[in-house]
C-alpha positions as CSV (number, residue, x, y, z in Angstrom):
1,M,0.0,0.0,0.0
2,S,1.4,3.4,-0.9
3,V,1.7,6.2,1.6
4,V,0.0,9.5,0.8
5,K,2.4,12.3,1.1
6,R,1.6,15.5,3.0
7,A,1.6,17.6,-0.2
8,D,-0.8,15.2,-1.8
9,L,-3.0,15.4,1.3
10,Q,-3.1,19.2,1.0
11,L,-4.2,18.9,-2.6
12,V,-7.0,16.5,-1.7
13,V,-8.2,18.9,1.1
14,K,-8.0,21.9,-1.2
15,H,-9.9,20.1,-4.0
16,F,-12.9,19.1,-1.7
17,A,-13.1,22.2,0.5
18,V,-15.0,24.5,-1.8
19,D,-18.3,24.6,0.1
20,E,-19.7,23.3,3.4
21,E,-20.3,19.7,2.1
22,G,-16.9,19.7,0.5
23,S,-15.4,20.8,3.8
24,V,-16.9,17.7,5.5
25,K,-15.6,15.5,2.6
26,A,-12.1,17.1,3.0
27,L,-12.1,16.3,6.7
28,R,-13.2,12.7,6.1
29,A,-10.5,12.4,3.4
30,H,-7.8,13.7,5.7
31,L,-8.7,11.3,8.5
32,L,-8.9,8.4,6.0
33,I,-5.5,9.2,4.6
34,E,-4.0,9.4,8.1
35,L,-5.5,6.0,8.9
36,K,-4.3,4.5,5.6
37,N,-0.8,5.9,6.1
38,L,-0.7,4.5,9.7
39,I,-1.6,1.0,8.5
40,A,1.1,1.2,5.8
41,A,3.7,2.6,8.3
42,K,3.0,-0.1,10.8
43,K,3.1,-2.7,8.0
44,W,-0.1,-4.3,9.4
45,T,-1.7,-7.1,7.4
46,H,-5.4,-6.9,6.8
47,S,-6.0,-9.2,9.7
48,Q,-3.7,-7.3,12.1
49,A,-5.3,-4.0,11.2
50,A,-8.8,-5.4,11.5
51,K,-8.1,-6.8,15.0
52,I,-6.5,-3.6,16.2
53,L,-9.3,-1.4,14.9
54,G,-12.0,-3.8,15.9
55,V,-13.4,-4.1,12.4
56,S,-13.8,-6.6,9.6
57,I,-11.2,-7.3,7.0
58,Q,-13.6,-5.9,4.4
59,R,-13.5,-2.6,6.3
60,I,-9.7,-2.6,6.0
61,S,-10.0,-3.1,2.3
62,E,-12.3,-0.1,2.1
63,I,-9.8,2.0,4.0
64,K,-6.9,0.9,1.7
65,T,-9.0,1.6,-1.4
66,F,-9.9,5.1,-0.1
67,S,-13.7,4.6,-0.1
68,T,-14.4,7.9,1.6
69,E,-18.2,7.6,1.2
70,K,-18.3,4.5,3.4
71,F,-17.1,6.3,6.5
72,T,-18.2,9.1,8.8
73,V,-15.9,11.6,10.5
74,E,-16.9,10.1,13.9
75,L,-16.1,6.6,12.9
76,L,-12.7,7.5,11.5
77,V,-11.8,9.3,14.7
78,K,-12.8,6.2,16.7
79,Y,-10.6,4.0,14.5
80,L,-7.6,6.4,14.9
81,Y,-8.2,6.4,18.7
82,R,-8.2,2.6,18.7
83,A,-4.8,2.8,16.9
84,N,-3.5,5.0,19.8
85,K,-3.8,8.2,17.8
86,E,-5.3,11.5,19.0
87,V,-7.2,13.7,16.6
88,T,-7.2,17.4,17.2
89,L,-9.1,20.1,15.4
90,K,-8.2,23.5,14.2
91,V,-10.9,26.1,13.3
92,Q,-9.9,29.2,11.4
93,N,-11.4,31.9,9.2
94,R,-11.8,31.0,5.5
95,P,-9.9,33.3,3.1
96,D,-12.2,35.8,1.5
């Protein structure tokens, strides 16, 4: 599984975040990329990742194939927490 680079992540977020729905999609994409990168960095197999995250192997496949529509922000935050990651949030003014 390939790792998504920080610059690529910024492009994804910029692409989605054009309106309020896009902002939610961008947040979901960001969290999914972080989770996908974590699984790759730890070199977890599908089975190992499924056990650690408390999900099915099918769910791990959906993470690895970047199926953003299948996840909520809340669920992705829970998965990252189960992987011993803390999610923080930054709110700022949009550029005019």
